N, C-alpha and C positions, 0 to 999 in steps of 0.2 A: 226624503233626502233634503238637506238644508239648501236654501237658495245659494247660487253662486255669489261671491263677493263682487262688488261693483268697482270699476275704476273709471276715471274721467280722462278722456282723450279726444282730440280732434285731428283728423288727417291734415288739416290746414296748418298744424304746427310745423309740418315739414315743408320747407321752402328752399329754393335754390339761391344761395348767396355766394356761389362760386367756390373757389379754393379758399376755405376758411377753417380755422381750427375749431370753430363752433359748428359741428356737423349736426344740423337739425334732423337729419334722417335717423338719428339715434332714437328720437321719440317714436317714430313709426315702428322701428325694430323692437323697442321695449313693449309697445302695445301688442305686437304680434306674440311676444312671449306671454304676456298677461292673458291674452284671449284663450290660452290653453286651459285656464282655470277660473277666469273672472269674466264678468259681463261688462262690455264697454258702454259708457254713457257719454254722449257728446254735449258739450256746452253750447249755448246760444251766445250771440254777441252781447256784450254788456251794455247797459245804458250809459250815457254820458255822466249821469249822476253817480253811478258806481265808480267811475274813474276819478271823479272829483272828490270822492271820500278821502283819497290819499294824495291827490295831485292838484297843483295849481291850475287854474283855468287856462292860463297862457300855454302851459305845457300840453294840456289835454287838447287844446285847439291845434297845436302843432302836430300832434300825433294823428288826430282825426283828419286834418287837411293834407298832411304829408309835406308841409312846407318847412323843411328842416334846413338850417344853415350848415355850412361846412363844419363849423365848430361843434354843432350838435352831433353830426355824424361821427366826427373824430372822437368825441367823448364816448359815444355809444360803441365805437369800433364795429359798426355795422353799416352796410350800404343801404340806407333807408329806402323803403318802397311801400306801396299799398299792401303788398302781401305780407311784409314784415309787420306793418301796422295791424293788419287783421289778425295775424298769428299772436301777437302780444296782447291784443284786446281779448281774444278768445282765451288766452292763458289766464287772464284776470277772472273771467267768468268761470273758467275751469276750477280755479282754486276756491272761488265762492261756492261752487257746486260741491266740491269735496268737503268744504266746511259743513255744509248742510248734511251730507252723508255722515260725517263724523258725529255730529250732534244727534243724529237719528240712531246710529248703530254703534258708535264708539270709535270707528275708524273711517277716514276718508283717504282715498288713494288717487293721486293725480299723476299721470304719466306725462308730466310737463311742469311748468311753473318753477318757482324758486328764484325769481329775478330780484335778488336782494341788493343789487348795486343801483337800482333806480331810485332817484330822489324825488321829492315832491315836484321840483321844478326842472329836472333834466334826467336824461338817461346816461348810464355809464356801463362799461364792461359787459357788453352784449345784452344789457337789460334796458328795456324801454319803459315799462310800467311795472310798478311793484305789486305784484299779485298777492304777496303775503300780507302787506299792509291793507290792501283793498279787502281781502277776505276777512281779516279781523274786524275792520271798521264796519263792514257790511253786517256782520253778525251782531256787532254791538248796536248799530243803528236800528236793527230790527228787534232789539231787546232779548236776543237769544243768549247773549253772554254779557258779563260785566268785566271780567278780567281775563287776559290771555297771555300766553308766552310764546316766544319764538326760540326754538332750539336750533341754532345754525351751526352745522358741522362741516360746511363747505370749507375747502382749504383757504379760501379768501374771506376776509372779514365782511360781514353783512353791513356795509357802511350805509347804504341807502335806507335800509330798514331801521337801523339805529338812529339815523338823523330824523326820519319821519316820526318816530315815537319818543324822541328826546323830550323830556319834561312831561310825559304822559305816564302817571303812576299806575294806570290800569293795565299797562302792557310791559311785561318783563322781557327784555331782549338779551339772549345769551349767545355769544359768538365765540367759538373755539376754533382757532385758525392758525396758519403759519404766519409768523410775525413779520418776516423780512421780505414779503412780496406784495404785489398789488392787493389793495390800494395803498399807495405810498402814504397818504394822509388817512389815518384811521379815525373813525368817529367813536364816540363814547357810547357803548352799549350799557345796559344795566349791569352786565357782567361780561368782561372780555378776558379770554385766556389765550395768550399768544404762545405759540410753540416754535421751537427751533427747527430749521431744516434738518432732515435726517431722523426725526422722531419716529420710532417704531411702535409696534403693537403694544408691548407691555407698558411702556411709559404713557402712551396716548390713552389707553384704557384706564390706567390708574388715575390720571388727571381728570378724565371724564367722570369716573365714579366719585371722585372727591368733590366735584362741583355740581353734579346734576340735581342733587337734593335742594340746592339753593333756588332753583327754578320753581319748585313746587312749594317752597315756603311762601311764595307769592299768592297761594290759594287760587289757582287759575281754573277757569271753566273750559279752556280749550288750549291745546298746544298745536302750533304749526312747526313741523320738523323739516327744516331745509337740509336735505340729505345728500348734498353734493358728494360725489365719489372721487373728486379730484385730489383727495389725500392718499389715493392709491399709489403704490410704489413705482408704477410704470406710467404715471401721468406726465403729460408734456408740460403743463403749466405749473404744477405743484412740486414741492420738494420734500413733503412728508413721505414716510415709507411704510404705510399700512399694507398688510397682505390682504388677500381675499378673505381669509378667516378673521383677520383683525377687523375688517369692515363689517363682516357679518356679526361679530360680537358687539361692535359699536352700535349697530342697528338694534340688536337684541336688548342692549342696556336701555336705550331710549324707549323701546316698546315696553319693556318690563317696568320701567319707572312710571310710565303713563298708566299701564294696566293696574299696577299695584294701588294706584290712587284713584282709579276709575275716572281718569281725565281723558276726554275724547282727543284723538290725535289725527292730524292731517299730515300726510307725507307729500312733499313736493320735491322734484328731482334735483334742481340745482346743477352744478357743474360736473363735468366728467370728460376728460380729454386724453384717455389712454392712447398709446401708439396704435393699438388695435381697437377699432370701433366695436368689435365683437366682445372685447373685454369690458368696455364701457357699458354696453347693453347688458351683459351678464351681471355686472355689479348693481346697476339700477334695478334690474328685475329681482335680484337677490333682496334688495331693500324692501321692495313692494311685497314680495312673497312673505317676508318676515311679518309685516304688519297685517297681511291677509291671513296669517297663520297657516300658510301652505308650506309644507316641508319639501 
């Protein structure tokens, strides 16, 4: 019998931030679904050096000390606390661990992560530390990869990731997102595709198929897939109209593109804010099952 696939998760991702649209309990519920077919691996806390790979020293010191200004908290849209700091630090090491799994086996699954709004010097939009950037830069610093790509299909542009890798020719950032919502000021990714509110499955999948090959023209050694499910038709924060089947096909397109080229792929969850948390959990689990090749 083949070994169970692995996924990365820490129970410390689930924190009480009160009545907030970002329901962290989704991470625990997704993990419960995954444990039906996969083995959980918990990340350890990252080193300060890991955080400094993608972030300025002043910002890392703020995160570690917890000494945030009101402006910092307003930008993050989170009530900062030691438990939030710990959760987001663990998420960084979670994505680093999932990168290691991907380079070992072809696939890395992280039931967390995807904090693509975090910049080098500040947090934004529920994101404190950019685990995607830290994962890529850690693998590169260890000599495991030379070139990487981010495929970001969250409904919101991956502005922090784009800014961190601006001017870095070794990392290709592809963001396909709704154009008329947060963030108001978009950064310049290697490839940005903005979609109109109301875009449905057929058009979305056509545009994705037209553009995904451009990522692999970059000759990458690793892909991190920010697989936000907030492009779902019943999402509170997004205006795209993808169905459950449309999201499944989206994930399959990314999986098939990576598999066809033998490029290791890491999946991080990103956003998901359906009216029903059960739907959000089902959609995230659907994504991870696709990459685990569990039907």
